[in-house]
VOBA-1610 file (N, C-alpha, C; in pm, whole numbers, padded with zeros to 5 digits, always signed):
BEGIN
Unk-07862-05340+02119Unk-07843-05195+02116Unk-07720-05154+02196Unk-07701-05222+02313Unk-07588-05186+02397Unk-07457-05220+02324Unk-07456-05336+02252Unk-07334-05370+02179Unk-07305-05272+02067Unk-07413-05226+02000Unk-07394-05128+01892Unk-07341-04996+01949Unk-07392-04954+02064Unk-07345-04828+02124Unk-07200-04839+02170Unk-07165-04954+02224Unk-07025-04970+02268Unk-06930-04971+02149Unk-06975-05032+02040Unk-06889-05030+01920Unk-06869-04888+01868Unk-06978-04809+01873Unk-06967-04671+01825Unk-06872-04589+01913Unk-06882-04610+02044Unk-06792-04538+02135Unk-06647-04579+02111Unk-06629-04709+02086Unk-06492-04757+02059Unk-06436-04696+01930Unk-06522-04684+01828Unk-06477-04623+01703Unk-06441-04475+01723Unk-06526-04405+01802Unk-06496-04263+01827Unk-06364-04247+01902Unk-06339-04336+01998Unk-06212-04329+02071Unk-06092-04354+01982Unk-06108-04449+01890Unk-05997-04476+01797Unk-05970-04357+01706Unk-06079-04293+01660Unk-06063-04176+01574Unk-05994-04061+01648Unk-06035-04041+01775Unk-05973-03933+01853Unk-05824-03960+01874Unk-05790-04086+01903Unk-05649-04121+01921Unk-05570-04100+01792Unk-05632-04136+01678Unk-05564-04117+01550Unk-05543-03969+01521Unk-05647-03888+01552Unk-05633-03744+01531Unk-05524-03684+01620Unk-05517-03732+01743Unk-05412-03683+01832Unk-05272-03715+01781Unk-05254-03837+01729Unk-05124-03873+01674Unk-05090-03789+01551Unk-05192-03763+01468Unk-05169-03682+01348Unk-05130-03539+01385Unk-05201-03486+01487Unk-05168-03349+01530Unk-05027-03343+01587Unk-04989-03445+01663Unk-04853-03447+01720Unk-04747-03453+01611Unk-04769-03535+01509Unk-04674-03542+01399Unk-04665-03410+01323Unk-04780-03345+01306Unk-04781-03217+01235Unk-04705-03110+01314Unk-04724-03108+01445Unk-04654-03010+01528Unk-04503-03033+01524Unk-04463-03159+01528Unk-04321-03189+01521Unk-04261-03147+01387Unk-04337-03168+01279Unk-04290-03124+01147Unk-04276-02972+01141Unk-04372-02901+01202Unk-04364-02756+01206Unk-04242-02710+01287Unk-04214-02781+01394Unk-04097-02747+01475Unk-03967-02763+01396Unk-03960-02870+01321Unk-03840-02891+01240Unk-03825-02785+01132Unk-03938-02747+01070Unk-03933-02643+00968Unk-03899-02508+01029Unk-03951-02481+01147Unk-03924-02354+01213Unk-03778-02341+01255Unk-03715-02453+01285Unk-03574-02450+01322Unk-03484-02417+01203Unk-03530-02450+01082Unk-03450-02423+00962Unk-03473-02286+00904Unk-03588-02225+00929Unk-03622-02095+00872Unk-03626-01991+00981Unk-03605-01861+00945Unk-03619-01754+01045Unk-03759-01754+01103Unk-03767-01719+01229Unk-03895-01727+01299Unk-03996-01628+01245Unk-03951-01513+01188Unk-04048-01416+01141Unk-04117-01458+01012Unk-04066-01560+00942Unk-04128-01602+00817Unk-04240-01703+00839Unk-04257-01757+00958Unk-04360-01856+00985Unk-04464-01799+01079Unk-04595-01825+01053Unk-04700-01779+01145Unk-04694-01859+01274Unk-04743-01802+01382Unk-04743-01876+01509Unk-04832-01999+01499Unk-04783-02109+01556Unk-04857-02236+01552Unk-04959-02241+01665Unk-05072-02308+01637Unk-05180-02323+01736Unk-05197-02471+01766Unk-05245-02497+01880Unk-05269-02635+01924Unk-05418-02650+01954Unk-05501-02674+01850Unk-05647-02678+01873Unk-05689-02796+01959Unk-05617-02904+01956Unk-05663-03023+02028Unk-05616-03024+02172Unk-05530-02927+02212Unk-05482-02925+02349Unk-05383-03034+02381Unk-05320-03090+02277Unk-05224-03197+02298Unk-05092-03135+02344Unk-05026-03182+02449Unk-04899-03124+02494Unk-04791-03138+02387Unk-04725-03027+02360Unk-04623-03023+02255Unk-04489-03070+02311Unk-04416-03146+02232Unk-04284-03190+02279Unk-04186-03074+02282Unk-04108-03068+02386Unk-04010-02960+02402Unk-03889-02988+02313Unk-03845-02882+02242Unk-03728-02895+02154Unk-03612-02818+02215Unk-03492-02870+02206Unk-03377-02800+02264Unk-03348-02672+02187Unk-03306-02564+02256Unk-03275-02438+02186Unk-03155-02454+02094Unk-03165-02388+01979Unk-03057-02396+01881Unk-02934-02322+01934Unk-02816-02379+01919Unk-02695-02312+01970Unk-02663-02186+01891Unk-02611-02086+01960Unk-02574-01959+01897Unk-02440-01974+01826Unk-02439-01933+01700Unk-02318-01945+01620Unk-02237-01816+01631Unk-02111-01827+01665Unk-02020-01715+01676Unk-01895-01743+01592Unk-01829-01635+01552Unk-01706-01647+01475Unk-01592-01684+01569Unk-01526-01791+01540Unk-01415-01836+01622Unk-01285-01778+01566Unk-01229-01681+01638Unk-01101-01623+01599Unk-00987-01699+01665Unk-00872-01688+01608Unk-00754-01755+01661Unk-00658-01651+01717Unk-00567-01698+01799Unk-00466-01609+01855Unk-00377-01553+01745Unk-00326-01432+01761Unk-00238-01376+01658Unk-00108-01454+01646Unk-00040-01429+01537Unk+00088-01495+01514Unk+00193-01443+01611Unk+00305-01513+01614Unk+00408-01482+01712Unk+00459-01339+01702Unk+00481-01277+01817Unk+00534-01141+01826Unk+00677-01149+01877Unk+00770-01092+01799Unk+00910-01102+01833Unk+00971-00978+01893Unk+00891-00873+01916Unk+00943-00751+01977Unk+00953-00634+01882Unk+00904-00646+01759Unk+00907-00535+01664Unk+00812-00426+01710Unk+00865-00305+01730Unk+00783-00196+01783Unk+00672-00156+01686Unk+00695-00168+01557Unk+00593-00130+01460Unk+00474-00223+01461Unk+00488-00345+01515Unk+00379-00443+01517Unk+00313-00455+01654Unk+00353-00375+01751Unk+00302-00390+01887Unk+00153-00358+01894Unk+00112-00244+01841Unk-00029-00205+01849Unk-00118-00303+01775Unk-00077-00349+01660Unk-00156-00447+01587Unk-00167-00580+01660Unk-00061-00620+01728Unk-00064-00744+01806Unk-00164-00735+01921Unk-00164-00624+01993Unk-00259-00606+02103Unk-00403-00594+02052Unk-00421-00533+01935Unk-00555-00525+01877Unk-00610-00662+01844Unk-00529-00748+01786Unk-00573-00884+01755Unk-00606-00963+01882Unk-00535-00938+01989Unk-00567-01003+02116Unk-00703-00959+02168Unk-00732-00829+02161Unk-00862-00779+02207Unk-00976-00841+02126Unk-00959-00853+01997Unk-01062-00915+01914Unk-01079-01062+01948Unk-00971-01128+01978Unk-00979-01270+02016Unk-01054-01287+02147Unk-01024-01204+02247Unk-01092-01216+02376Unk-01241-01184+02364Unk-01277-01092+02275Unk-01418-01056+02258Unk-01497-01165+02187Unk-01431-01255+02116Unk-01503-01357+02039Unk-01524-01487+02115Unk-01457-01507+02227Unk-01470-01633+02299Unk-01567-01617+02415Unk-01635-01724+02448Unk-01731-01725+02559Unk-01719-01858+02632Unk-01719-01855+02764Unk-01724-01738+02854Unk-01594-01660+02851Unk-01604-01534+02892Unk-01486-01449+02886Unk-01382-01495+02987Unk-01256-01497+02946Unk-01151-01546+03038Unk-01120-01444+03147Unk-01061-01493+03254Unk-01017-01405+03361Unk-00886-01337+03329Unk-00842-01251+03420Unk-00720-01174+03395Unk-00597-01264+03380Unk-00588-01365+03465Unk-00472-01453+03457Unk-00468-01528+03324Unk-00583-01571+03276Unk-00588-01639+03146Unk-00558-01542+03033Unk-00604-01418+03046Unk-00579-01319+02942Unk-00430-01281+02936Unk-00363-01285+03049Unk-00219-01260+03048Unk-00144-01377+02986Unk-00193-01498+03011Unk-00125-01616+02957Unk-00135-01623+02805Unk-00244-01570+02747Unk-00263-01579+02602Unk-00155-01505+02525Unk-00127-01375+02552Unk-00020-01310+02475Unk+00118-01367+02502Unk+00141-01416+02626Unk+00272-01475+02655Unk+00296-01598+02569Unk+00189-01674+02543Unk+00205-01793+02459Unk+00233-01760+02313Unk+00213-01635+02273Unk+00237-01594+02134Unk+00372-01526+02115Unk+00447-01506+02222Unk+00573-01434+02211Unk+00685-01527+02165Unk+00787-01467+02106Unk+00904-01542+02060Unk+01024-01448+02060Unk+01141-01505+02055Unk+01262-01426+02046Unk+01285-01339+02169Unk+01319-01213+02144Unk+01348-01120+02253Unk+01225-01093+02339Unk+01108-01089+02277Unk+00987-01066+02354Unk+00960-01181+02451Unk+00986-01304+02408Unk+00968-01419+02497Unk+01069-01417+02610Unk+01191-01375+02583Unk+01291-01364+02689Unk+01249-01261+02793Unk+01192-01148+02748Unk+01141-01049+02843Unk+01027-01105+02926Unk+00932-01175+02863Unk+00819-01232+02936Unk+00865-01337+03036Unk+00969-01409+03003Unk+01021-01510+03095Unk+01074-01446+03223Unk+01144-01333+03207Unk+01195-01264+03326Unk+01083-01204+03409Unk+00979-01151+03343Unk+00866-01095+03417Unk+00788-01205+03488Unk+00770-01318+03421Unk+00694-01429+03480Unk+00766-01487+03602Unk+00898-01486+03598Unk+00973-01543+03711Unk+00962-01458+03836Unk+00937-01326+03820Unk+00922-01240+03937Unk+00784-01250+04000Unk+00685-01301+03924Unk+00547-01316+03974Unk+00495-01183+04029Unk+00515-01077+03950Unk+00473-00945+03992Unk+00323-00925+03983Unk+00273-00811+04033Unk+00129-00785+04030Unk+00074-00767+03889Unk+00159-00739+03791Unk+00109-00721+03654Unk+00053-00851+03598Unk+00096-00965+03650Unk+00047-01092+03598Unk-00094-01123+03644Unk-00144-01054+03745Unk-00279-01077+03795Unk-00382-00982+03736Unk-00340-00880+03663Unk-00431-00781+03605Unk-00389-00759+03459Unk-00479-00787+03369Unk-00445-00778+03227Unk-00416-00635+03186Unk-00490-00538+03240Unk-00465-00399+03205Unk-00326-00353+03246Unk-00282-00394+03364Unk-00147-00359+03408Unk-00041-00427+03322Unk-00069-00550+03282Unk+00026-00621+03196Unk+00037-00553+03060Unk-00076-00508+03004Unk-00072-00439+02875Unk+00005-00308+02886Unk-00014-00235+02999Unk+00061-00112+03019Unk+00211-00136+03024Unk+00252-00242+03093Unk+00394-00277+03097Unk+00443-00322+02960Unk+00360-00394+02888Unk+00396-00443+02755Unk+00418-00325+02660Unk+00330-00227+02665Unk+00345-00109+02579Unk+00468-00027+02618Unk+00496-00019+02746Unk+00613+00058+02790Unk+00742-00002+02737Unk+00743-00132+02714Unk+00864-00198+02667Unk+00873-00200+02515Unk+00761-00228+02447Unk+00767-00257+02303Unk+00700-00152+02216Unk+00609-00073+02267Unk+00531+00018+02182Unk+00600+00154+02176Unk+00695+00168+02084Unk+00766+00294+02069Unk+00774+00340+01924Unk+00668+00326+01843Unk+00671+00384+01709Unk+00649+00534+01717Unk+00691+00612+01618Unk+00666+00756+01620Unk+00517+00786+01621Unk+00476+00874+01710Unk+00335+00913+01715Unk+00327+01059+01759Unk+00204+01112+01766Unk+00184+01250+01808Unk+00249+01348+01715Unk+00331+01436+01771Unk+00397+01537+01690Unk+00497+01476+01593Unk+00561+01367+01630Unk+00658+01303+01541Unk+00590+01249+01416Unk+00467+01204+01431Unk+00392+01159+01312Unk+00372+01275+01216Unk+00338+01392+01270Unk+00322+01509+01184Unk+00451+01548+01115Unk+00562+01536+01184Unk+00690+01568+01123Unk+00724+01469+01011Unk+00695+01343+01034Unk+00718+01244+00928Unk+00628+01270+00809Unk+00506+01315+00836Unk+00413+01343+00727Unk+00458+01463+00646Unk+00520+01561+00712Unk+00567+01680+00640Unk+00675+01643+00539Unk+00763+01554+00575Unk+00875+01517+00489Unk+00846+01398+00399Unk+00724+01351+00398Unk+00690+01234+00316Unk+00674+01275+00170Unk+00735+01201+00079Unk+00728+01227-00064Unk+00695+01097-00137Unk+00640+01111-00258Unk+00613+00991-00338Unk+00742+00928-00387Unk+00832+01008-00437Unk+00958+00954-00487Unk+00936+00869-00611Unk+01004+00757-00618Unk+00996+00668-00733Unk+00892+00558-00718Unk+00825+00550-00604Unk+00725+00445-00584Unk+00593+00486-00645Unk+00499+00394-00648Unk+00367+00420-00705Unk+00285+00506-00610Unk+00180+00568-00663Unk+00091+00649-00580Unk+00019+00561-00478Unk-00012+00438-00515Unk-00081+00348-00423Unk+00005+00319-00300Unk+00134+00292-00319Unk+00223+00269-00205Unk+00243+00397-00124Unk+00253+00510-00192Unk+00266+00638-00123Unk+00142+00671-00042Unk+00024+00644-00098Unk-00101+00673-00027Unk-00119+00584+00095Unk-00072+00460+00088Unk-00084+00370+00203Unk-00006+00423+00322Unk+00118+00462+00301Unk+00196+00518+00411Unk+00141+00653+00454Unk+00091+00731+00360Unk+00036+00862+00391Unk-00088+00849+00480Unk-00177+00757+00447Unk-00297+00737+00529Unk-00261+00684+00668Unk-00161+00597+00675Unk-00121+00543+00805Unk-00071+00653+00898Unk+00010+00744+00845Unk+00058+00855+00927Unk-00051+00958+00952Unk-00137+00979+00854Unk-00242+01080+00870Unk-00341+01043+00980Unk-00360+00914+01005Unk-00456+00872+01108Unk-00416+00920+01246Unk-00287+00937+01272Unk-00243+00983+01404Unk-00182+01120+01404Unk-00198+01196+01296Unk-00134+01327+01288Unk-00219+01439+01346Unk-00351+01424+01343Unk-00439+01531+01389Unk-00464+01639+01286Unk-00420+01622+01161Unk-00443+01721+01057Unk-00588+01714+01011Unk-00639+01830+00967Unk-00773+01830+00909Unk-00767+01786+00763Unk-00885+01769+00705Unk-00891+01713+00569Unk-00831+01806+00466Unk-00847+01937+00484Unk-00793+02031+00386Unk-00641+02026+00384Unk-00580+02019+00502Unk-00434+02011+00507Unk-00384+01881+00448Unk-00453+01772+00476Unk-00413+01643+00420Unk-00424+01644+00267Unk-00530+01706+00216Unk-00552+01709+00071Unk-00444+01790+00001Unk-00418+01911+00050Unk-00319+01997-00016Unk-00178+01938-00007Unk-00144+01883+00108Unk-00009+01827+00124Unk+00010+01704+00036Unk-00093+01622+00025Unk-00083+01503-00059Unk-00066+01542-00206Unk-00141+01642-00251Unk-00133+01684-00391Unk+00005+01742-00423Unk+00062+01819-00330Unk+00188+01888-00359Unk+00308+01794-00364Unk+00297+01675-00308Unk+00413+01587-00300Unk+00397+01463-00388Unk+00312+01474-00489Unk+00306+01372-00592Unk+00410+01401-00699Unk+00432+01305-00787Unk+00524+01327-00897Unk+00468+01433-00991Unk+00555+01507-01062Unk+00508+01617-01146Unk+00409+01575-01253Unk+00427+01458-01315Unk+00335+01418-01421Unk+00196+01389-01365Unk+00187+01335-01245Unk+00056+01311-01183Unk-00009+01444-01145Unk+00069+01540-01098Unk+00014+01671-01062Unk-00040+01743-01185Unk+00031+01729-01298Unk-00019+01793-01420Unk-00153+01735-01463Unk-00167+01603-01451Unk-00294+01542-01487Unk-00405+01584-01391Unk-00372+01597-01264Unk-00473+01640-01166Unk-00513+01785-01187Unk-00423+01867-01241Unk-00455+02008-01262Unk-00566+02025-01365Unk-00583+01929-01454Unk-00688+01937-01556Unk-00822+01886-01503Unk-00825+01834-01382Unk-00949+01782-01325Unk-01009+01884-01230Unk-01122+01844-01172Unk-01192+01931-01078Unk-01107+01947-00952Unk-01087+02073-00910Unk-01005+02097-00792Unk-01081+02075-00662Unk-01213+02076-00664Unk-01293+02059-00543Unk-01314+01911-00516Unk-01210+01845-00471Unk-01215+01703-00440Unk-01189+01682-00292Unk-01255+01584-00235Unk-01224+01545-00099Unk-01092+01468-00097Unk-01043+01443+00022Unk-00915+01372+00033Unk-00926+01232-00026Unk-01032+01160+00005Unk-01048+01025-00049Unk-01063+01027-00201Unk-01138+01124-00254Unk-01153+01133-00399Unk-01020+01167-00467Unk-00941+01255-00404Unk-00811+01290-00461Unk-00718+01170-00465Unk-00714+01093-00358Unk-00627+00976-00354Unk-00670+00874-00459Unk-00801+00852-00471Unk-00849+00755-00569Unk-00815+00799-00712Unk-00835+00927-00743Unk-00805+00974-00878Unk-00655+00972-00906Unk-00573+01006-00807Unk-00428+01004-00826Unk-00378+00862-00853Unk-00434+00765-00785Unk-00394+00626-00808Unk-00430+00582-00949Unk-00552+00617-00994Unk-00593+00577-01129Unk-00509+00646-01235Unk-00476+00774-01216Unk-00392+00844-01313Unk-00251+00788-01315Unk-00198+00754-01199Unk-00063+00696-01194Unk-00058+00561-01264Unk-00162+00480-01245Unk-00166+00351-01316Unk-00177+00371-01467Unk-00253+00472-01508Unk-00266+00501-01651Unk-00133+00547-01710Unk-00064+00635-01640Unk+00066+00682-01688Unk+00169+00569-01693Unk+00163+00480-01595Unk+00256+00368-01596Unk+00227+00271-01709Unk+00100+00260-01749Unk+00064+00169-01857Unk+00110+00220-01993Unk+00092+00348-02018Unk+00127+00402-02149Unk+00270+00455-02155Unk+00340+00455-02042Unk+00478+00502-02040Unk+00486+00648-02006Unk+00573+00680-01914Unk+00585+00818-01868Unk+00677+00893-01964Unk+00619+00983-02043Unk+00698+01063-02137Unk+00725+01202-02084Unk+00636+01255-02005Unk+00656+01389-01950Unk+00712+01383-01811Unk+00833+01337-01795Unk+00893+01320-01664Unk+00987+01434-01626Unk+00971+01549-01689Unk+01047+01669-01653Unk+01198+01649-01660Unk+01243+01564-01751Unk+01386+01550-01770Unk+01436+01657-01866Unk+01552+01715-01841Unk+01601+01819-01932Unk+01635+01761-02068Unk+01617+01839-02173Unk+01648+01789-02308Unk+01797+01761-02321Unk+01833+01667-02405Unk+01976+01635-02423Unk+02052+01754-02480Unk+02170+01775-02429Unk+02254+01888-02471Unk+02347+01840-02581Unk+02337+01903-02697Unk+02424+01868-02809Unk+02548+01958-02805Unk+02663+01901-02826Unk+02785+01986-02824Unk+02786+02083-02941Unk+02827+02203-02911Unk+02834+02308-03013Unk+02977+02315-03066Unk+02988+02309-03197Unk+03122+02312-03259Unk+03184+02450-03243Unk+03305+02453-03192Unk+03376+02580-03178Unk+03440+02620-03311Unk+03433+02744-03347Unk+03495+02787-03474Unk+03646+02778-03465Unk+03708+02743-03575Unk+03853+02732-03580Unk+03915+02871-03591Unk+04030+02888-03532Unk+04095+03021-03539Unk+04140+03052-03681Unk+04146+03182-03708Unk+04193+03227-03839Unk+04344+03207-03849Unk+04391+03170-03967Unk+04533+03150-03990Unk+04586+03261-04081Unk+04712+03290-04062Unk+04775+03392-04147Unk+04793+03336-04286Unk+04752+03410-04382Unk+04768+03365-04519Unk+04643+03304-04577Unk+04536+03303-04505Unk+04412+03248-04559Unk+04323+03198-04449Unk+04198+03169-04480Unk+04099+03121-04383Unk+04104+02971-04375Unk+04099+02920-04253Unk+04098+02774-04234Unk+03965+02717-04277Unk+03966+02601-04335Unk+03838+02540-04377Unk+03751+02509-04256Unk+03622+02525-04273Unk+03527+02501-04165Unk+03501+02351-04148Unk+03479+02317-04024Unk+03447+02177-03993Unk+03298+02155-04007Unk+03263+02043-04064Unk+03121+02010-04078Unk+03065+01974-03941Unk+02965+02048-03895Unk+02916+02031-03758Unk+02837+01903-03743Unk+02748+01877-03836Unk+02659+01762-03819Unk+02734+01630-03830Unk+02819+01617-03932Unk+02887+01489-03954Unk+03013+01477-03871Unk+03064+01588-03818Unk+03189+01588-03743Unk+03304+01528-03825Unk+03305+01557-03955Unk+03411+01508-04042Unk+03515+01617-04063Unk+03636+01570-04081Unk+03744+01665-04111Unk+03727+01715-04254Unk+03730+01845-04270Unk+03710+01901-04404Unk+03835+01889-04491Unk+03947+01845-04434Unk+04070+01831-04513Unk+04085+01690-04569Unk+04071+01588-04478Unk+04090+01451-04526Unk+03960+01374-04539Unk+03849+01426-04483Unk+03720+01359-04495Unk+03693+01253-04390Unk+03787+01231-04301Unk+03767+01131-04198Unk+03696+01192-04077Unk+03636+01102-03996Unk+03561+01146-03879Unk+03649+01135-03754Unk+03608+01211-03653Unk+03674+01200-03524Unk+03772+01311-03494Unk+03798+01402-03588Unk+03889+01512-03560Unk+03853+01627-03653Unk+03908+01741-03622Unk+03884+01860-03704Unk+04004+01886-03794Unk+03987+01982-03882Unk+04093+02012-03978Unk+04216+02071-03910Unk+04195+02142-03797Unk+04309+02201-03728Unk+04396+02096-03661Unk+04341+01975-03639Unk+04416+01867-03577Unk+04436+01749-03672Unk+04430+01774-03801Unk+04443+01667-03900Unk+04591+01635-03921Unk+04628+01511-03899Unk+04768+01472-03917Unk+04806+01467-04065Unk+04707+01441-04154Unk+04735+01443-04297Unk+04773+01583-04343Unk+04705+01679-04287Unk+04735+01818-04325Unk+04874+01859-04277Unk+04906+01816-04154Unk+05039+01849-04103Unk+05147+01784-04189Unk+05122+01660-04233Unk+05221+01592-04317Unk+05238+01663-04451Unk+05129+01707-04512Unk+05137+01777-04641Unk+05210+01909-04626Unk+05180+01981-04514Unk+05243+02111-04497Unk+05393+02097-04472Unk+05432+01987-04407Unk+05575+01968-04385Unk+05651+01940-04516Unk+05580+01880-04615Unk+05645+01850-04742Unk+05657+01972-04834Unk+05586+02082-04810Unk+05592+02199-04897Unk+05729+02266-04882Unk+05789+02313-04999Unk+05919+02385-04990Unk+05899+02521-04926Unk+06002+02565-04856Unk+05993+02695-04792Unk+05994+02805-04896Unk+05915+02905-04883Unk+05909+03019-04975Unk+06021+03117-04940Unk+06112+03148-05034Unk+06224+03239-05000Unk+06174+03379-04972Unk+06239+03440-04878Unk+06205+03578-04845Unk+06272+03671-04943Unk+06232+03797-04954Unk+06297+03890-05048Unk+06445+03907-05024Unk+06490+03901-04898Unk+06632+03919-04871Unk+06713+03799-04916Unk+06655+03678-04905Unk+06724+03560-04950Unk+06733+03555-05102Unk+06634+03598-05171Unk+06633+03590-05318Unk+06729+03689-05382Unk+06736+03813-05338Unk+06820+03916-05403Unk+06939+03958-05326Unk+06970+03897-05216Unk+07084+03935-05134Unk+07059+04060-05056Unk+06944+04110-05055Unk+06912+04231-04980Unk+06794+04300-05041Unk+06741+04392-04968Unk+06622+04461-05017Unk+06661+04601-05057Unk+06617+04637-05179Unk+06646+04773-05229Unk+06516+04839-05265Unk+06506+04963-05243Unk+06381+05032-05274Unk+06360+05040-05423Unk+06242+05051-05467Unk+06216+05059-05611Unk+06272+05187-05670Unk+06310+05178-05799Unk+06367+05296-05865Unk+06260+05397-05891Unk+06302+05523-05876Unk+06207+05631-05898Unk+06210+05670-06045
//
């Protein structure tokens, strides 16, 4: 009996050990599945057997790795965009760099005249090199001089579409409008008034209650449509046809009229001149005998007999 009881206890122990191993494998499989799927899609796992769960390392956080902007050569129009790309780069890296490292980053991207300026500043080892905000202020004072404020509004006032497409005109218009301080109504009316005449005519047939974005979108589509089918209503003056001047009257008869449409000489039938300037006519007239006057024919003039 004792041997039978010991065998039974041994079997129960083996079964418990097997169950523990199975539970451990199941928990590990659940951990692997949970790492691949969002946590909210899986129910919380339970450990009924009280077996200690193996610790899994936390999954690393994935961030977008941005790169430093391309080289800056000192162009004032690109200064603000260059500094914006630097701010985005610093916000994407972890841990965040210190001021000295942040100053070194834009210096490594400079070239040409901008690099020569940075070289002179770096050689002085001034306080701007220890504070990124002070360095940016100095950088803007040297390179950031595009028209802004009131000058942007003045540029916007004189902006016209000209011969370019509405899409190119709208791009420059939006760029200036962002810093002009104009309200939407002023932007809408000014944009409409300085489009090409054929685009304005097409817009006049549409709904006038359009927002600025809707007006720009419709103007671009109409301009593309007009460019596709060919611009026929471009407000060009009609061609001016020369008007034939009447020939002067001649003594002894009326001069023949010149044919206006064909521009042919009515005397010889050739083109390129009128009858008053026809060399054939002059030649014929020179060959005609002179008509004697009354005094030449009778030796004098006498009154008729009564």
